[in-house]
N, C-alpha and C positions, 0 to 999 in steps of 0.2 A: 540420175546422183540417188543415192540411197538413205534413206536417214537413217541415225545409226542409233543404238541404246546400247549403257553403259549401267555395268553393275557391279554395285558397290555391297561392301562389308564392315562393319566399323570393324573397330581394331579388337576391344572386348568382345565382339560378336551379341550385343544388347541388339542391332539390328538390319536386317538388309537392306537399302536401295535399288530401285529402278530409276531410270532417267532415260528420258528418250528428244531427242531434237527431231521433229515430227511433221516442217516445213512440206517435204519433198509429200510425204503419203497425203497430205491436210488438201493439196494442189490439185492430187490426182484425183482424189475423190470431189471435187470443184468442178475438174475436164470432166469431169466422166457423169455429174450428175447435174449440172449446169446446177447449182447451188446461189442463192440470193444469202446476203451476208451474213444473217444471224443462222440460217440454217448451215452454213457452212461452217460457223463457229462450233453450233451442234453437236453435227458429223464432224467434224476434227477433233472435236473433245473428245469422241467417245473411239472413235480409232486411234486415239493416241494409247487411253489408256487399254481401249483392250490388244493393242501392242504390246504395252508391260508389262500383260497381266496374262496373255497368251506365252510369252516367256518365262513364264511362272511354270508349265508346263515340264514335266519328266521326259513325254515319251513321244517319237517322230511322229507317233498315228496321231498322238493325242489334238483336242482340238476345243476351241473354247469359243461362242458365242455371247454375246450381250445385248440384250433386249431391252430399250427406253418405251415404254407404252404409254404414251402419257397422252390426258385430254385439250393440248395446245396444238393452234396449228400446223407444227410440225408433224404429229400424228407420230406414226411406227419408226427408230429407228432401231437397225441391226448391226453388228459387227461381230465379223467374224473373223476368227487367228489360228495361225496353227502354230506349236510349238518354238518356232521362233520370232514370232514376232511379227509375221506378217501376217497382210489382214487387207480386208475389203468390206463395203460397208455400204449401208441403203438408208437412204432415208422417203420417207410417203411424201411429202410435200416437201421437192425440193424451193420452191418457192417463199416458203418462209420468212417474213421479214418485219415483227410487230416492230412498233417505234422505238429507238433507242431508251437508257433508263434518263434520268433529270442529270448523270456523270456525262452522257455519253458514249456506252459504253451498249454493247449490244446487250440484248436483254433476251437468252439464251432460255431461264426461268420461265418468264413468260411464251415463248415457243414451242417449249416442250409438257410445261403446265400439269399437273399432277396427275399421277399415275406409279406405275411399278415399274423396277428393274427387276428384272431378269439375269441371273449368270447360266451357263450352261455348261459343263467339262462333259466332255466324251473321251475317257479316256479309256477307253476297251472292253468296259466290264457288259456285263447282257442291259444296263438301266443306265445312261448317264447322268451326274449330279447337278439336281438344278439346286440353284435359291432362289429369291428373291425376295426384298421389301422395297416399303414404300417409299416412292420418290421424297428426298427431302426439302429439296428445291427447282430439281428440275437443271440445276448447274453441271450435271454429269460431275464433279470431282465429289464434292460431297454425298453428293449420292454413291460412288466407289468408296467414299470410306465408310460411311451406313453400314452398304451391304458387310464390309469382312467385317466388321466390328458385331452386327448384329447375328449372322447367316454362318462364318468362323470363327467367332470368338479371337479377331486379329484383330489390336489400335493399330490404323492404319493413318496416316496423314498419305493422303492428297492434293495435289495444286494440278491445273491444267489451264493452259493457255492459247488458247488462236487469234492470230492478231491478223486482220483484214485490211488490205492497202486501197486507195482511191479508186482502183482498178478492180474489186470482188476479187484479186488473189490477194493469198496469203503471205503475208511477207514475215511471220517468226508462229511456230507453234512448238509447243513441247510438252513434259509434264513429268512429274517425280512421282514416287511411292515409293514412302516411308516405314517399313513395317516393324514392331518390338516380336522380338524372339523371348521364350518363356525365361523368364530368371533379367528384363534387362535390369539396369542400372538406373536405378533413381536420377542421377545426376545426368543421364544420357539424355534419358525423358525430358529434363528441365533444357537440357539445353538444345534439346529438337523442339520443342513445344516451342523455345523464346526464337530462335532461326527463324521458324514458320514464318512470323511475324516478318519477316521479308524479302517473301516468296510469293505477296497480291499481284506483283507485278511478272507473274513467270512469264508471260505472254510477249511482256515489252521487252526483257531478258534476254528470252532467245531471237528475238529480233536485232536487237544492237551483235550480240557474237555472232549470230548463225554464218557466216563468212570465213567465222576462223577457224571453225570444225571444231572448236572449243569450246561451244556452248556446254555441253554433258556438263562440263567441271567444270564451268564459273560455277554455275547451280548448285555440284557438289559440296563447292569451298562455302558457297551462301547458308546452303542447307545443313551444315557439317562441320561449322563455323566454329574451332575448339576441340573437337572430338578426331578421335588419332579415325584411320578408315581405310581401310585395302581397296584399292582397284580389285574385281574378281577378273570381271572382260567385257569390251566390245563389240558389239554384232549387229552389225550391218542391214536392213528391212525395208520393206517395200510394199504398197499399195499389190495384194495380187493377185488374182481372181483364179479359182482353181476350178470353173466352166473349163466343157471342153464336149466336143459333137458327140463324142463316146458316153460320155453324162449322160448329154441332154436325149441319146437316144433308149440310152436306159429309161429315161422317164416318159420316154414316148410308148417306150415297150409295156410298164408296166398297165397304161391302160387297159392294153387285149385289143386285138385286132379285129374286133368289128368298132371298137368305141373310135380307134385311132381311122379307119376308114369315114367312119357315121363324121367326123371332121372336117373330111377333105369333102366329100359330098354335100355339105351342110356350106360350105366356102364358095362352090360350084353354084350350089342356087341362088347364092346368094351372089353373083355375078364376082365372084371372087375370083384368082388365084388356085387352082388346085397343088397347095401344099398347105402343109402344119407348120406355124412360125410360133420358136418358143426365142424366146428373150431372154436374156441374166439379165435378173435387177441388181447385183452389184456393180457387175461393169458393161453394161450396155449391148453386147454382145448378144447377134441373132444369130438360130440354126434356124435353117432349114428345109426337112424333108416331102418330099415331091409323093406321090402313091405309088410311084416303084418303089422308093428308098422303104415305105411301110410293109408293102408285099413283101419286098427281099427283104424285109427283118423277120418278118413273121413266117416266112419259105425255108428262113435260118434255120427256124425253131424245128418245124417239122422235119429234115432233115435231121438235123441232132435226137429225133428221139429213134427218127427209124433207122439209125446207127447204130442205139441204145438196144 
């Protein structure tokens, strides 16, 4: 199954809204990385946010990267998204699982700690746009809202939730981002702020309504209660890695022939197989290059030069 993003605009043009039911994306992240419950919640929230922000990009070739670099036991978290909202993610310590809060909820803030949130938008220019803010709480949602307010001057409400079941799988996940547009009506702003108080258990809401296929609209009706709005569109999104043997081969090629062959010789001297093995940290795929592969790779370069 795919996760789904719903995009909405208030009828008067005061705000745009993105909502995602992301349980399937989060469960794929858990499967790939073998995360402990709190690590699952941290990575799941960032995947959820990254998917919504990614689908705000304008062109097919655009890409987004979110990096949470905190001093907590989770270490660095990275999420990459394409322009449709398909995402992939990485967590440095997938076993991070500090004690729960007094209320029994997973303590994502402690797992993440203090540090920085960086947002990189690669939109095809000479240099990508990079923005960063200090983490407000490490709980991810507040940090995303702070980034938009401070770095892009866009007033933003963000709520994210990941509910982990007894079997360490995700039983409910999703989020909402509401952004005010220029000249937003004050009465709409007040109503949005009032409605936001009812989104504190957003993971529970998604968990209860996930099987109906209408969870996003249940959340929309809560967040936009008393506000007329129009459904713009709905997009199916997935946990999708973009790695490939060709791309990985390009990385090996970038080492240069001498360095690449020396890695193989080093492996032999250590009693290992004469190969270069490159793993993808986003999906766990391993790509193996033998000495013959490497030699052929650089022979092709020489042949190309001779033809020129």
